PASEBA-1860 file (N, C-alpha, C; in nm, 3 decimals):
! residues 112
1> MKTPRRCV> -2.378/0.971/-7.954/-2.355/0.931/-7.840/-2.388/0.790/-7.797 ~ -2.477/0.726/-7.879/-2.524/0.583/-7.844/-2.436/0.508/-7.907 ~ -2.376/0.554/-7.974/-2.291/0.447/-8.072/-2.174/0.386/-7.981 ~ -2.106/0.447/-7.868/-1.999/0.380/-7.801/-2.050/0.299/-7.702 ~ -2.158/0.338/-7.622/-2.262/0.254/-7.525/-2.295/0.123/-7.565 ~ -2.315/0.107/-7.732/-2.382/-0.005/-7.796/-2.248/-0.091/-7.835 ~ -2.141/-0.005/-7.819/-2.005/-0.099/-7.875/-1.965/-0.171/-7.756 ~ -1.955/-0.092/-7.629/-1.926/-0.144/-7.509/-2.033/-0.267/-7.467
9> LLGLAVLG> -2.158/-0.241/-7.494/-2.242/-0.346/-7.464/-2.227/-0.488/-7.545 ~ -2.206/-0.442/-7.656/-2.184/-0.554/-7.792/-2.046/-0.633/-7.724 ~ -1.943/-0.552/-7.692/-1.821/-0.611/-7.640/-1.842/-0.696/-7.550 ~ -1.904/-0.653/-7.430/-1.944/-0.722/-7.304/-2.019/-0.861/-7.345 ~ -2.076/-0.830/-7.436/-2.169/-0.970/-7.457/-2.087/-1.061/-7.550 ~ -2.007/-1.030/-7.627/-1.897/-1.129/-7.702/-1.845/-1.159/-7.604 ~ -1.753/-1.123/-7.501/-1.665/-1.152/-7.403/-1.755/-1.236/-7.302 ~ -1.856/-1.237/-7.278/-1.928/-1.332/-7.222/-1.950/-1.444/-7.246
17> GLNALATE> -1.996/-1.444/-7.382/-2.024/-1.576/-7.487/-1.880/-1.632/-7.496 ~ -1.775/-1.581/-7.496/-1.652/-1.633/-7.528/-1.621/-1.714/-7.381 ~ -1.648/-1.658/-7.273/-1.620/-1.715/-7.179/-1.699/-1.844/-7.141 ~ -1.822/-1.834/-7.192/-1.919/-1.937/-7.139/-1.877/-2.074/-7.272 ~ -1.810/-2.029/-7.379/-1.757/-2.128/-7.445/-1.629/-2.177/-7.398 ~ -1.580/-2.107/-7.352/-1.435/-2.144/-7.290/-1.449/-2.257/-7.164 ~ -1.543/-2.261/-7.114/-1.589/-2.347/-6.970/-1.693/-2.459/-7.004 ~ -1.743/-2.430/-7.124/-1.859/-2.551/-7.175/-1.775/-2.658/-7.186
25> GVAPITND> -1.820/-2.788/-7.156/-1.759/-2.895/-7.205/-1.663/-2.938/-7.100 ~ -1.610/-2.860/-7.028/-1.511/-2.901/-6.900/-1.580/-2.940/-6.792 ~ -1.578/-3.081/-6.784/-1.645/-3.158/-6.674/-1.568/-3.131/-6.557 ~ -1.613/-3.159/-6.450/-1.553/-3.109/-6.310/-1.468/-3.233/-6.264 ~ -1.342/-3.197/-6.209/-1.246/-3.329/-6.164/-1.332/-3.389/-6.067 ~ -1.299/-3.519/-6.076/-1.360/-3.636/-5.984/-1.272/-3.701/-5.918 ~ -1.326/-3.802/-5.815/-1.238/-3.893/-5.769/-1.156/-3.980/-5.843 ~ -1.266/-4.042/-5.968/-1.160/-4.107/-6.064/-1.048/-4.036/-6.144
33> DIVKLVDA> -1.049/-3.910/-6.159/-0.953/-3.815/-6.210/-0.861/-3.827/-6.132 ~ -0.842/-3.815/-5.989/-0.761/-3.789/-5.884/-0.684/-3.940/-5.895 ~ -0.742/-4.064/-5.917/-0.679/-4.191/-5.876/-0.598/-4.197/-6.029 ~ -0.627/-4.145/-6.148/-0.600/-4.165/-6.261/-0.471/-4.086/-6.261 ~ -0.442/-3.949/-6.188/-0.326/-3.902/-6.172/-0.225/-3.958/-6.089 ~ -0.273/-3.995/-5.993/-0.186/-4.075/-5.883/-0.123/-4.194/-5.976 ~ -0.206/-4.281/-6.022/-0.164/-4.406/-6.104/-0.086/-4.368/-6.214 ~ -0.068/-4.232/-6.250/0.007/-4.213/-6.379/0.143/-4.129/-6.315
41> DVACTIIV> 0.150/-4.133/-6.177/0.279/-4.101/-6.082/0.280/-3.955/-6.118 ~ 0.154/-3.833/-6.122/0.151/-3.704/-6.112/0.211/-3.659/-6.021 ~ 0.307/-3.571/-5.995/0.345/-3.503/-5.856/0.241/-3.481/-5.771 ~ 0.233/-3.476/-5.659/0.152/-3.444/-5.558/0.114/-3.292/-5.572 ~ 0.227/-3.222/-5.585/0.203/-3.048/-5.619/0.134/-3.034/-5.728 ~ 0.157/-3.114/-5.830/0.072/-3.066/-5.944/-0.102/-3.129/-5.914 ~ -0.119/-3.233/-5.864/-0.234/-3.285/-5.822/-0.320/-3.200/-5.733 ~ -0.254/-3.114/-5.618/-0.289/-3.023/-5.551/-0.339/-2.901/-5.613
49> TKIRSSEN> -0.250/-2.878/-5.671/-0.269/-2.724/-5.766/-0.408/-2.755/-5.831 ~ -0.437/-2.863/-5.940/-0.531/-2.910/-6.002/-0.648/-2.886/-5.923 ~ -0.656/-2.962/-5.806/-0.772/-2.961/-5.712/-0.798/-2.791/-5.678 ~ -0.732/-2.726/-5.643/-0.735/-2.614/-5.617/-0.792/-2.495/-5.715 ~ -0.770/-2.547/-5.844/-0.791/-2.451/-5.954/-0.902/-2.510/-6.041 ~ -0.967/-2.627/-6.005/-1.067/-2.688/-6.083/-1.191/-2.679/-6.008 ~ -1.302/-2.666/-6.075/-1.458/-2.716/-6.043/-1.431/-2.850/-6.006 ~ -1.494/-2.908/-5.908/-1.518/-3.073/-5.881/-1.642/-3.103/-5.857
57> AFDTSADG> -1.644/-3.252/-5.848/-1.750/-3.342/-5.819/-1.718/-3.443/-5.734 ~ -1.617/-3.427/-5.636/-1.551/-3.515/-5.550/-1.669/-3.584/-5.455 ~ -1.637/-3.701/-5.449/-1.715/-3.797/-5.336/-1.638/-3.811/-5.230 ~ -1.688/-3.718/-5.108/-1.635/-3.726/-4.989/-1.676/-3.786/-4.882 ~ -1.767/-3.888/-4.933/-1.863/-3.968/-4.808/-1.747/-4.065/-4.739 ~ -1.793/-4.140/-4.659/-1.696/-4.245/-4.607/-1.653/-4.325/-4.689 ~ -1.758/-4.385/-4.803/-1.715/-4.482/-4.874/-1.610/-4.431/-5.007 ~ -1.635/-4.282/-5.035/-1.563/-4.246/-5.119/-1.411/-4.207/-5.063
65> LIGLTNAG> -1.400/-4.203/-4.927/-1.251/-4.195/-4.867/-1.177/-4.301/-4.857 ~ -1.272/-4.384/-4.842/-1.234/-4.559/-4.828/-1.156/-4.586/-4.969 ~ -1.252/-4.555/-5.072/-1.234/-4.581/-5.201/-1.093/-4.534/-5.230 ~ -1.062/-4.368/-5.196/-0.927/-4.312/-5.247/-0.817/-4.374/-5.170 ~ -0.851/-4.386/-5.048/-0.743/-4.464/-4.975/-0.686/-4.612/-5.008 ~ -0.808/-4.673/-5.045/-0.772/-4.818/-5.123/-0.718/-4.782/-5.240 ~ -0.701/-4.663/-5.303/-0.638/-4.684/-5.462/-0.511/-4.605/-5.419 ~ -0.437/-4.559/-5.290/-0.332/-4.554/-5.299/-0.312/-4.386/-5.277
73> VKEPVVLE> -0.441/-4.302/-5.268/-0.403/-4.166/-5.278/-0.375/-4.111/-5.151 ~ -0.273/-4.058/-5.110/-0.212/-4.003/-4.982/-0.296/-3.886/-4.927 ~ -0.270/-3.898/-4.797/-0.363/-3.809/-4.706/-0.349/-3.659/-4.759 ~ -0.256/-3.606/-4.798/-0.266/-3.441/-4.829/-0.349/-3.452/-4.950 ~ -0.364/-3.527/-5.032/-0.441/-3.507/-5.159/-0.572/-3.545/-5.101 ~ -0.626/-3.612/-5.033/-0.731/-3.647/-4.983/-0.783/-3.543/-4.899 ~ -0.705/-3.464/-4.804/-0.732/-3.361/-4.777/-0.760/-3.229/-4.823 ~ -0.703/-3.221/-4.943/-0.733/-3.124/-5.019/-0.885/-3.110/-5.076
81> MVMATDTS> -0.904/-3.249/-5.128/-1.016/-3.272/-5.200/-1.110/-3.249/-5.094 ~ -1.129/-3.305/-4.963/-1.225/-3.259/-4.870/-1.239/-3.134/-4.860 ~ -1.119/-3.043/-4.844/-1.151/-2.909/-4.819/-1.213/-2.832/-4.935 ~ -1.177/-2.895/-5.073/-1.235/-2.825/-5.189/-1.393/-2.864/-5.200 ~ -1.425/-2.969/-5.140/-1.580/-2.966/-5.128/-1.670/-2.905/-5.002 ~ -1.577/-2.838/-4.942/-1.669/-2.752/-4.801/-1.740/-2.630/-4.862 ~ -1.872/-2.660/-4.834/-1.952/-2.544/-4.880/-1.983/-2.453/-4.766 ~ -1.910/-2.457/-4.632/-1.958/-2.359/-4.526/-1.911/-2.244/-4.547
89> GRKTFTGS> -1.841/-2.211/-4.648/-1.787/-2.086/-4.662/-1.668/-2.062/-4.596 ~ -1.601/-2.153/-4.501/-1.494/-2.127/-4.421/-1.364/-2.186/-4.542 ~ -1.366/-2.242/-4.623/-1.266/-2.289/-4.704/-1.151/-2.189/-4.708 ~ -1.020/-2.234/-4.670/-0.908/-2.130/-4.683/-0.814/-2.267/-4.708 ~ -0.726/-2.250/-4.830/-0.596/-2.334/-4.873/-0.508/-2.255/-4.802 ~ -0.414/-2.315/-4.735/-0.270/-2.256/-4.680/-0.177/-2.334/-4.721 ~ -0.070/-2.261/-4.732/0.049/-2.306/-4.766/0.064/-2.353/-4.918 ~ 0.211/-2.357/-4.965/0.168/-2.398/-5.118/0.170/-2.530/-5.117
97> PKGVCASE> 0.129/-2.583/-5.271/0.121/-2.723/-5.290/0.238/-2.786/-5.245 ~ 0.356/-2.761/-5.257/0.466/-2.810/-5.223/0.509/-2.832/-5.085 ~ 0.467/-2.735/-4.990/0.472/-2.747/-4.841/0.374/-2.869/-4.805 ~ 0.235/-2.859/-4.873/0.148/-2.937/-4.818/0.187/-3.107/-4.834 ~ 0.257/-3.107/-4.948/0.309/-3.245/-5.033/0.443/-3.309/-4.942 ~ 0.500/-3.200/-4.895/0.598/-3.237/-4.846/0.607/-3.321/-4.710 ~ 0.501/-3.341/-4.644/0.480/-3.397/-4.528/0.456/-3.538/-4.539 ~ 0.424/-3.570/-4.658/0.394/-3.717/-4.679/0.483/-3.776/-4.812
105> GDVKAVDD> 0.546/-3.703/-4.888/0.654/-3.763/-4.976/0.573/-3.775/-5.114 ~ 0.581/-3.908/-5.149/0.543/-3.963/-5.251/0.336/-3.942/-5.268 ~ 0.295/-3.894/-5.342/0.141/-3.944/-5.359/0.083/-4.077/-5.343 ~ 0.162/-4.169/-5.390/0.117/-4.300/-5.407/0.232/-4.363/-5.329 ~ 0.131/-4.494/-5.279/0.238/-4.595/-5.193/0.298/-4.685/-5.316 ~ 0.407/-4.713/-5.283/0.484/-4.807/-5.393/0.474/-4.939/-5.325 ~ 0.430/-5.036/-5.403/0.460/-5.204/-5.333/0.593/-5.230/-5.390 ~ 0.650/-5.294/-5.255/0.798/-5.334/-5.305/0.762/-5.500/-5.320
END
């Protein structure tokens, strides 16, 4: 009777180890990563989805926000970054990434 229990415990241990391996070495997304995505003309919806689905280490200090703005990151993306760093427990994402991005059009300003 103890054999099935041991198998279950062993299975859980293996799955836990695999989960740790899957996330090990994956660095959290940073301001620099967002700027790279914007510079590569990645769609706003993709950037917002990446922000929502990733661990992050965003710098949303005044200097960090100024740096993002100077790098051409549009307001909807910056707002998602600020919301993603909210530690108050009040963080809620509303709307689809497409709807969030629709208000600003392109993510990066184009110099003519």
